[in-house]
PLY file of the C-alpha trace (Angstrom):
ply
format ascii 1.0
element vertex 356
property float x
property float y
property float z
element edge 355
property int vertex1
property int vertex2
end_header
37.49 13.12 1.31
36.27 11.57 4.59
35.07 14.98 5.79
33.13 15.47 2.53
31.50 12.06 2.94
30.50 12.84 6.54
29.05 16.21 5.52
27.12 14.59 2.67
25.78 11.92 5.02
24.60 14.53 7.53
22.93 16.47 4.73
21.12 13.36 3.48
19.93 12.51 6.98
18.73 16.06 7.60
16.89 16.06 4.28
15.07 12.84 5.13
14.13 14.25 8.54
12.67 17.45 7.06
10.69 15.52 4.44
9.21 13.21 7.08
8.15 16.10 9.26
5.96 17.32 6.40
4.16 13.98 6.02
0.95 13.30 7.98
0.24 10.88 10.78
-2.70 8.46 10.73
-5.33 10.80 12.13
-4.31 13.54 9.71
-5.34 11.38 6.74
-8.70 10.61 8.31
-8.01 7.36 10.17
-10.06 7.25 13.37
-11.54 3.84 14.16
-10.55 3.65 17.82
-12.35 3.73 21.14
-9.91 5.16 23.68
-8.52 8.70 23.56
-4.91 9.26 22.57
-2.43 10.95 24.88
-1.29 14.55 24.38
1.48 13.60 21.93
-0.05 10.31 20.81
3.37 8.77 21.45
5.10 6.37 23.81
6.59 9.41 25.54
3.13 10.26 26.88
4.07 7.75 29.58
5.87 10.03 32.03
9.63 9.51 32.14
9.91 7.45 28.95
12.52 8.69 26.50
13.30 7.81 22.88
16.50 8.41 20.90
17.71 7.54 17.41
21.00 7.22 15.57
20.43 7.24 11.81
23.09 6.11 9.35
22.67 7.21 5.73
26.00 6.98 3.92
26.98 6.56 0.30
24.78 4.36 -1.86
24.13 1.40 0.40
24.19 2.30 4.11
20.62 2.80 5.32
20.38 1.66 8.92
20.53 2.79 12.53
19.52 2.16 16.11
16.59 3.31 18.23
16.68 3.46 22.03
13.65 3.36 24.33
14.46 4.30 27.94
11.87 3.54 30.65
13.40 6.36 32.67
16.46 8.62 32.58
18.31 7.10 35.52
20.58 4.09 35.96
18.32 1.25 34.82
20.54 -1.45 36.30
20.19 0.11 39.74
16.53 1.07 39.22
15.11 -1.82 37.19
11.57 -1.76 35.83
9.07 -4.58 35.64
9.00 -6.08 32.15
7.94 -8.96 29.94
8.48 -10.29 26.42
5.95 -12.03 24.18
6.99 -14.05 21.12
4.42 -13.92 18.33
6.61 -15.70 15.77
10.21 -16.44 16.66
12.00 -16.00 13.32
14.13 -13.24 14.80
16.84 -12.28 17.25
15.86 -10.73 20.58
18.88 -10.72 22.89
18.11 -10.76 26.60
14.51 -11.97 26.39
14.86 -15.12 28.50
16.19 -13.31 31.58
13.47 -10.67 31.27
10.79 -13.35 31.44
12.59 -15.34 34.13
13.00 -12.41 36.52
10.25 -10.11 35.27
12.64 -7.17 35.05
14.33 -4.98 32.45
17.68 -3.50 33.46
18.87 -1.68 30.32
17.38 0.58 27.67
15.48 -1.35 24.98
17.45 -1.05 21.75
16.24 -1.81 18.21
18.51 -2.22 15.19
19.24 -4.38 12.12
19.51 -8.17 12.31
23.27 -8.64 12.00
23.93 -5.66 14.27
22.34 -7.25 17.34
25.61 -8.63 18.82
27.47 -5.37 18.17
24.67 -3.26 19.64
24.36 -5.57 22.66
28.11 -5.31 23.26
27.97 -1.52 22.97
25.02 -1.41 25.37
26.96 -3.49 27.90
29.89 -1.08 27.59
27.57 1.87 28.16
25.91 0.30 31.20
29.19 -0.80 32.82
30.47 2.77 32.50
27.60 4.36 34.44
28.41 5.68 37.90
27.29 3.16 40.49
27.93 0.16 38.24
31.64 -0.20 38.98
31.19 -3.59 40.70
28.59 -4.97 38.27
29.56 -8.33 36.75
26.45 -9.19 34.76
24.37 -7.06 32.37
21.34 -8.31 30.42
21.16 -6.15 27.29
17.71 -6.17 25.65
18.22 -5.74 21.90
15.74 -6.53 19.12
15.89 -6.31 15.34
14.34 -6.44 11.93
16.16 -7.14 8.67
16.88 -4.05 6.56
19.02 -5.91 4.03
16.99 -4.89 0.97
17.99 -1.24 1.27
21.05 -1.52 3.51
24.44 -3.21 3.36
23.44 -5.36 6.29
26.62 -7.43 6.14
28.60 -4.28 6.91
27.22 -4.19 10.49
27.71 -0.44 10.67
26.10 0.29 14.04
28.55 0.30 16.94
29.51 2.01 20.18
29.29 5.59 18.88
25.81 5.14 17.41
24.45 3.31 20.46
25.88 5.87 22.86
24.47 8.74 20.79
20.99 7.19 20.66
20.89 6.65 24.43
22.40 9.98 25.44
20.27 11.82 22.89
17.04 10.21 24.05
14.39 12.57 25.30
10.72 12.97 26.05
8.36 14.97 23.89
7.51 14.30 20.23
9.11 11.19 18.71
10.60 11.32 15.21
8.92 8.68 13.06
9.42 7.03 9.68
12.79 6.27 8.09
14.82 7.06 11.17
17.00 5.10 13.58
16.24 1.38 13.44
13.57 2.10 10.81
15.89 3.76 8.30
16.00 0.78 5.92
12.85 -1.15 6.76
9.88 -2.04 4.52
6.21 -2.66 5.39
3.61 -4.13 3.00
5.90 -3.26 0.06
6.04 0.42 1.05
8.64 2.16 3.17
8.23 1.23 6.82
10.04 2.52 9.86
9.50 3.81 13.38
6.01 4.69 14.52
4.37 5.44 17.83
0.96 6.07 19.44
-0.62 6.17 22.89
-3.90 5.75 24.75
-5.43 7.01 27.99
-7.78 4.88 30.09
-10.70 5.95 32.27
-8.72 4.80 35.32
-6.08 7.42 34.54
-3.41 5.11 33.12
-1.37 5.80 29.99
-0.19 3.19 27.49
2.29 3.98 24.73
3.63 1.83 21.90
6.62 2.24 19.61
7.13 -0.03 16.59
9.88 -0.90 14.12
7.83 -2.06 11.12
9.39 -4.37 8.54
6.75 -6.96 7.63
4.16 -7.79 5.01
0.70 -9.09 4.33
-2.47 -7.51 2.97
-2.49 -3.92 4.23
-5.74 -2.72 5.73
-6.12 0.65 7.44
-9.04 0.69 9.86
-10.50 -2.09 7.72
-10.12 -0.28 4.40
-8.38 -2.46 1.72
-5.51 -0.04 1.13
-3.06 -2.71 0.00
-5.37 -4.15 -2.65
-6.28 -0.70 -3.97
-2.77 0.79 -4.11
-0.61 -2.21 -5.00
2.99 -0.98 -4.46
5.50 -1.16 -7.32
7.71 -3.36 -5.16
5.14 -5.86 -3.86
5.86 -7.06 -0.37
5.71 -10.62 0.84
4.11 -11.82 4.04
7.57 -12.39 5.51
9.42 -9.79 7.53
9.51 -8.74 11.16
8.24 -6.21 13.64
9.28 -5.13 17.10
6.59 -3.56 19.30
7.58 -1.88 22.57
4.85 -1.12 25.11
5.20 1.31 28.00
2.65 1.98 30.73
2.48 3.79 34.04
-0.10 1.30 35.34
0.90 -0.78 38.39
1.35 -3.92 36.30
3.14 -7.04 37.48
5.06 -9.41 35.22
2.00 -11.52 34.40
-0.07 -8.53 33.32
2.85 -7.15 31.32
3.05 -10.47 29.48
-0.61 -10.08 28.60
-0.01 -6.52 27.39
2.97 -7.63 25.29
0.82 -10.37 23.74
-1.90 -7.90 22.79
0.54 -6.18 20.41
-0.06 -9.12 18.06
-3.78 -8.29 17.98
-2.97 -4.77 16.85
-0.56 -6.17 14.27
-3.24 -8.50 12.92
-5.64 -5.58 12.46
-3.25 -4.09 9.89
-3.39 -7.19 7.67
-0.43 -9.23 8.89
-0.88 -12.96 9.37
2.42 -13.58 11.17
4.01 -15.68 8.46
6.63 -18.42 8.83
9.45 -16.01 7.99
8.35 -13.18 10.27
9.94 -12.30 13.60
7.18 -10.68 15.66
7.91 -9.65 19.24
6.18 -7.60 21.93
8.15 -6.06 24.80
6.26 -4.42 27.66
7.40 -2.53 30.74
5.83 -0.50 33.53
7.31 2.71 34.91
5.27 2.32 38.12
7.71 1.96 41.00
5.40 1.25 43.93
3.81 -2.02 44.99
1.32 -3.70 42.68
-1.96 -5.26 43.68
-4.92 -6.82 41.94
-6.35 -4.38 39.41
-10.11 -4.27 38.75
-11.17 -6.25 35.69
-12.42 -3.15 33.87
-9.08 -1.43 34.35
-7.19 -4.45 33.01
-9.48 -4.74 30.00
-8.90 -1.07 29.20
-5.13 -1.58 29.28
-5.42 -4.54 26.92
-7.54 -2.53 24.51
-5.12 0.38 24.75
-2.25 -1.82 23.58
-4.23 -3.18 20.63
-5.29 0.28 19.47
-1.93 1.98 19.99
-0.08 -0.87 18.24
-2.32 -0.62 15.19
-2.04 3.16 14.97
1.72 3.15 15.54
2.15 0.85 12.53
0.14 3.23 10.33
2.23 6.15 11.59
5.45 4.29 10.80
4.40 4.04 7.15
2.69 7.38 6.65
5.58 9.37 8.11
8.26 7.48 6.16
9.76 8.90 2.96
10.96 6.98 -0.10
14.45 5.55 0.35
16.99 4.33 -2.21
19.75 1.93 -1.21
21.56 -1.09 -2.61
20.36 -0.03 -6.06
16.69 -0.34 -5.05
14.05 2.25 -4.24
11.21 1.58 -1.83
8.57 4.25 -2.16
6.68 5.94 0.62
3.01 5.09 0.69
1.21 7.78 -1.37
-0.77 9.90 1.05
-3.38 11.28 -1.33
-4.16 7.83 -2.69
-4.57 6.57 0.86
-7.05 9.37 1.52
-8.96 8.40 -1.62
-9.19 4.73 -0.57
-10.39 5.71 2.89
-13.05 7.97 1.41
-14.17 5.21 -0.92
-14.36 2.79 2.00
-16.69 5.04 3.91
-14.73 8.01 5.22
-12.78 6.21 7.92
0 1
1 2
2 3
3 4
4 5
5 6
6 7
7 8
8 9
9 10
10 11
11 12
12 13
13 14
14 15
15 16
16 17
17 18
18 19
19 20
20 21
21 22
22 23
23 24
24 25
25 26
26 27
27 28
28 29
29 30
30 31
31 32
32 33
33 34
34 35
35 36
36 37
37 38
38 39
39 40
40 41
41 42
42 43
43 44
44 45
45 46
46 47
47 48
48 49
49 50
50 51
51 52
52 53
53 54
54 55
55 56
56 57
57 58
58 59
59 60
60 61
61 62
62 63
63 64
64 65
65 66
66 67
67 68
68 69
69 70
70 71
71 72
72 73
73 74
74 75
75 76
76 77
77 78
78 79
79 80
80 81
81 82
82 83
83 84
84 85
85 86
86 87
87 88
88 89
89 90
90 91
91 92
92 93
93 94
94 95
95 96
96 97
97 98
98 99
99 100
100 101
101 102
102 103
103 104
104 105
105 106
106 107
107 108
108 109
109 110
110 111
111 112
112 113
113 114
114 115
115 116
116 117
117 118
118 119
119 120
120 121
121 122
122 123
123 124
124 125
125 126
126 127
127 128
128 129
129 130
130 131
131 132
132 133
133 134
134 135
135 136
136 137
137 138
138 139
139 140
140 141
141 142
142 143
143 144
144 145
145 146
146 147
147 148
148 149
149 150
150 151
151 152
152 153
153 154
154 155
155 156
156 157
157 158
158 159
159 160
160 161
161 162
162 163
163 164
164 165
165 166
166 167
167 168
168 169
169 170
170 171
171 172
172 173
173 174
174 175
175 176
176 177
177 178
178 179
179 180
180 181
181 182
182 183
183 184
184 185
185 186
186 187
187 188
188 189
189 190
190 191
191 192
192 193
193 194
194 195
195 196
196 197
197 198
198 199
199 200
200 201
201 202
202 203
203 204
204 205
205 206
206 207
207 208
208 209
209 210
210 211
211 212
212 213
213 214
214 215
215 216
216 217
217 218
218 219
219 220
220 221
221 222
222 223
223 224
224 225
225 226
226 227
227 228
228 229
229 230
230 231
231 232
232 233
233 234
234 235
235 236
236 237
237 238
238 239
239 240
240 241
241 242
242 243
243 244
244 245
245 246
246 247
247 248
248 249
249 250
250 251
251 252
252 253
253 254
254 255
255 256
256 257
257 258
258 259
259 260
260 261
261 262
262 263
263 264
264 265
265 266
266 267
267 268
268 269
269 270
270 271
271 272
272 273
273 274
274 275
275 276
276 277
277 278
278 279
279 280
280 281
281 282
282 283
283 284
284 285
285 286
286 287
287 288
288 289
289 290
290 291
291 292
292 293
293 294
294 295
295 296
296 297
297 298
298 299
299 300
300 301
301 302
302 303
303 304
304 305
305 306
306 307
307 308
308 309
309 310
310 311
311 312
312 313
313 314
314 315
315 316
316 317
317 318
318 319
319 320
320 321
321 322
322 323
323 324
324 325
325 326
326 327
327 328
328 329
329 330
330 331
331 332
332 333
333 334
334 335
335 336
336 337
337 338
338 339
339 340
340 341
341 342
342 343
343 344
344 345
345 346
346 347
347 348
348 349
349 350
350 351
351 352
352 353
353 354
354 355
């Protein structure tokens, strides 16, 4: 019986993955209201060395969850730390490890995203993984960086299903190249604006030659606008969302950014979030995490170059949120169904609003 359940779960996960591959990204439905050019993949992995991995759990009638790993590079992060920063937009959430990141200006583990009640289990599993890496035999302190959103509408969140196996698989399976988006990994059971949310990503290139990439775990509400078009008011989902919810936004760049600049980049994720129609409600946990893969010394960057990086974060954050919704498929769990945003109706609203 257990083998049948496992096979069925794998089949469900594979089916979701195939369905999401067929759905369009933001630019494929006509959204194009941005200034800076996207990277080759329009993904966080356009930043050289960055890797992304997912573990997706779809089991039975009520397990719809997972974990997503973002790796600044493929080496031993504790031994080769990267500069990092965390910005708190609204603190109704759980972000393990954030205080040390801002105190020291460094990130020393992969950035993991999961469900709310899984944060301690995922953090513990991440510590186990890091302690087991060659070269870490004498390490006595690890600062796991683990964020969350609450997938309890579609998922048996009290079951806390994500553990060592799932975390290890997400990290070891992480790679560069195209990033799977939608109802995958930490976005398996999430909801955005009353429609199915999930994982989304986008990137930007600056005139100075720097790349900025953003990955989001969308699970929040508000009045959805896509490039200014009133999509939420026109479509009105069957399961209306509230303003409450959460979002995690992870920013990567190859620019020679110090901790202070990374804090500014992390803060700009909230500007991109606001563009989509979120007001950052009382019950929303909204966090930006930023890191730089640049390993050399940092100096004072020209003002124009800094401004371009800030704009890049805003634009990539906004587009990543749209991608998280457009790529997601409808998901049923806990006796509820959250539908994917209807692509053709989105196209119609955009056309009506002026062909954005």
